[in-house]
N, C-alpha and C positions, 0 to 999 in steps of 0.2 A: 406386707407384700402379697400374702395369700389371698386377701380380699380383692386386691387390685387384679391379681391373676384371674380370679373367678369372673370379675366384671368384664375383663378384656376377652377371656375365653368365651363367655356367653355371647358377647357381641360379635366376635369372630365367627362363631358357629351360626348365629342368627343370619349373618350375611350369606350363608350357604343355603338358606331356605328360600323357596319360591315365594312365600308370603312376604318376606322382607325385600327380596330382589325385585318384586313386581310393584312395590310401594315407594314412589318417589319421596314422599315425606319421611318415611322410615330411613331411606338411604341418606337423605340430607341430615338426619339426626345422627347417623353413625359415621358419616364421612365428612372430613373437613372441606371447607370451600376450596382450598388449594390442593385437594386430593389428586394424586397421580397414580397410574397403574401401568406396568409393563406386562402385557399379556403373554400367554404361552406362545403365541405366534410371533412375538417380538414387537408387536405394535404398542405404541405409547399413547395412553388415553388420559384425558383430563376429566374433571368432574362432569362437565356438560355431556361428553361422549358416554360416560358411564350411566348418567341419568337417562340418556336416550336408549342405550343398548340393553341394560339389565332387565328392565320391565318387559322387554319383548322376547327374552330368551325362554327356551323350553324348560320345563321342570326336570330336575335330575335328583339323583341320590348321591350323597357325598359321605365318604368315610375318611376321617382324619386320624392320624396317629403320629407318634414320636414328637409331640409338641415340646418346644422349649421356649423359655422367656428370657430375654436378655435386656436388663435395664441399660439404657444409653445415658440418660440423665434421670433426675427425679420425676420429670414430666414426660419422658419419652421411653417407650418400651418396644423392643422388637420381638415378634413371635415368629417362630420357624416351625414348619411341620410338613409331613408328607400327606398327600391326599389322593384318593381314588374317586373318580367321578363317573357315574353311569347314567346315561340318558334314560328317561322314562318313556321316550317316544321312538327310540331306535336302538340298535345294537352298539352304538358308539360308547366307548370307554376311554378314559384317560388317566394316567398316573402322573403326578406332578410333585415337585418340591416347591413349597410356597413360603413366602415371607411377607409379613405385614409390619408396618410401623404405626404404633398408636401414640397419640399425643394428648396429654391432659389439657383441657380447655375449661377453666373454672373447676367445677366438680365433675365434669363429664369427660370420659375417654372417647376419642374419635380417631378413626383410621385416617392417616394422611398419605400412606403409600402402601402399595401391594404389588408383588411380582409372583407370577406362577411360571415355572419352567418344567416342560415335559421331561419325564425320565422313563427309564425302562421299568416294566412291571416289577413289583415287589410283593413280598408275602404280606397279606393283611393281618393285622392283629386286632384284638377286640378292645383296644385302648379307648378310642373315642369315636362315636358315630354322630352324625347330625342329619 
């Protein structure tokens, strides 16, 4: 399971990077065709909306902490964590509680669901940065 956790964590954190978020091919490799997201605004997005939106977003810094992994089945794992996001182009900051569901397809883990919920500011730890 530790190898699986590392694979999923690396992919989860890659999705926080401008390099991956601005690359439609990379996004298609990391997200399932039936991917769904509920954003912090409460909006519901499908894969086509994500492929349109993410490559146009501004670059940001992301700090993640308090990660936990919960196997749902042998081929489905939920990741839960807290995140702090700071825009590189403005003073905008956001704290959130996030969850992703990863599904194994062949030998590859791909994200099929993600939700981010805004929360009150919390103390940042040095656990994980991306």
